[in-house]
N, C-alpha and C positions, 0 to 999 in steps of 0.2 A: 248451357250457351247449346244455339245451333252447330250442327256440322258441317255447315258451310263459314261460321261465323269461327270454329275454332282453327278451321286451314287458313281463314286470314289471318288467323293473331299468330299461327304456327309461318306463316311463309314472312310477314314483316319480323318477326323477331331473327329471321335466318339471312333476309337482306340486313338486318342493323349489322350481328354478326359476320353479314359478308364488309360490310364497307370496313376497310381498316382507318378512317378518320375518327372512326367511335368505337369508344366503350362501351359494348353492349350488355356489359356485365351490373353494371347497372339501374337499367333502365329496365321498364315493366312492358308490357302490351296486352289495353283492351281493345275490341273489336264487338262490332256491334251492327250487322244491317247494310254494312259498309264504311262504318264511320269506324275510325282508327284512334285512341287514345293510347298518348303516351305520355307514363310518369315516371318518376326515382330522379337520379341525379347526374350530372353532370361536370365536366371540371373547367367548362370554357364555352358563349354562347353562342360560338364557333359552330363545337360540337354538337349542339341543340338546334340546331338550323340544319347541318347533317344529318341527324335521326328523323328531322322533319322529311328531308326530303327525301333522303330512301325508304321509310314508309310511302310517303307518296308514288314512290314507281311500280308498288305491289300490282300487280293485275285485280284489281275488285274494289280498290279502298277509290272510297268515294270522298272521301275527308279526314282529315285530319288536325286532333287536337291537344294542342304540344301542352301539357301539362309539368314539363322535366322541371326541375330548378336547377341551380349552378352554384358547384360546391367547391369553392378557390382549394386550391393545396396550401400547404403549411405556411408559403412563403408571406410577407409582410404584405399586406392592405396597404396600396395604393393609394395618394391622396388627390383630389380631381382635376390640378392644376398637374401632376405627373404623368396621369390618363393623359388628357388633354395634348402635354406635350411628346409625351409616346406618340399618339398617332397623327399629330403633325410632325414627328419625325419618319414617321412611315411613310405618308403620303408623298414628299420628297423624294424620296427615294421611288416612289411607285410611277409610271413614265404612265400608267392608266388613266394617271388621276392628276387636274390641273390643278393642286393645291390651292394656288393663289384664288382661285375664285369659288373654294367650300370655304364656310367656319364651323368651328368647334367650340360648342358648350358642351360638361360636364356636370352632373347633380347625382350626389350620391350614388356613382357608378354608372349613372344613365346618360348615355351620350349621346348627343343632339345635334345633327348635320343639319345645314340652310347652304343655300347660294345658287349659285345660275349657273348648268350646262350646257353645252350639245346636245348631248348625245346619252341613253340610259344607264350603257353599258360604263361611264365613267360617277355613274349615281351608285349605278351598284358593286362595284369594285370599290370605291369610300367605304361604302357597308360592311362591303365585305370583310376591308382593312379594319376596322375599328371594331369589330366584331372579337378581333381575335388576340386585345391585346388586354394585358391580366388585370384586372379589375374591373372590368366593362359587363356590368350586368342585363346591357339593352340597349340598344340601338334605335335610333325615332330620325329617319331619314326623308325630312323637309325639303330634297334637296331638288331646285325645280327645273325641269326641261324646256330649254325655247328651241324652235324649227325655225330651220332653212330652207325647205325645200317644200315642192309642191307636192302635193295630196297625189296625185296620180303618176309619182313617178315611186313615193310612199306605197301605194298598193300594191304594185306588182314588183317592186322588191320585196313583200313577206308573201305575194302567192309565189314567187318562184320561192323566199325560201322554204316554203311549206314541201313545193315538191323536192327540194332537197334532206330533208329530211328521212331515215330511211326507219325511225320507228311510227311515221305518220303518212295515216292514210288523205296524202291530200285531197285528196276529190268528197270525204266526207267532211269541212271545214268548210265553212261560208265567209265573205271578209264583206263586213261592214263601215264607211267611213266618216265620219261627223267632223272635221276639220281634220286636227290631229289625232283626233282618237281612234283607236280602233275596237272592234266592235267582233270577237269572232264568233259564227256559234256553229251547229250542229251537231253531231255526237259521235263517239268515239269508245272503245272497248274498256281502257284503262286509263286511271287519271294519269300513270305520264303522258299518253297522249296527249293527254288535254294542258299539263302544261309543257310538252314540247310548244305548240301551238303557241302556246303564252310568250313561251323567251324567244318564240322567231316571230313573233309581230313585238316583242319590246327592242328585239338588236336591230331593227329598221332604221334608220337615220332620219331624223325627225318626230319622234311617235313620243307625245308627251300626257297619253294616260290610253291605259286597255282594258275594255270591260270584258271579261271573259265570261261567256253565256253557252260555252258549250261543256254537254251532258254527256254525263258518263252512264252508258247500260250495259 
């Protein structure tokens, strides 16, 4: 392992230990050429996602291979219909999720979400909430976004959002629009900057697709 790879591995491990949402003791980290591999075990799908996002925040990380497996606690395994009911109950009390617009199916602990919403954050919040339920082994988010806004307004809002991001050099990122599809491009110094730009684009009302072409240098 090169000195650079060794430092990257150390930095990712430190970031995992820093995040209180992650029990880092059961996670292994390997790094080579900017690509980080995560392996080991966690207790829920949400913790697996948190570990991946923590690794993405580290400077020098260009890609993350998340091979972490989920090992549930000793409580009884929930049946698929029980998992679906718990997810539906959470949706009902979460004001960010339009529960009537989203359908839920569960097969062997794997959750599939479908339906139509207007905002990306509604789709993202539904997937995040579902991932926290005990017994969920994965989430496939098939929720479709449907836009009601004009293209010029969407572009302006994204550009304004880029300028507000403290951790992003807005001048280094360009935006191309094709309908309601946004394609950010350019170069940044860290994977976290790329993630900030992508998230800012997704948070614009009316965006239905983001194709991230930003490179990390």
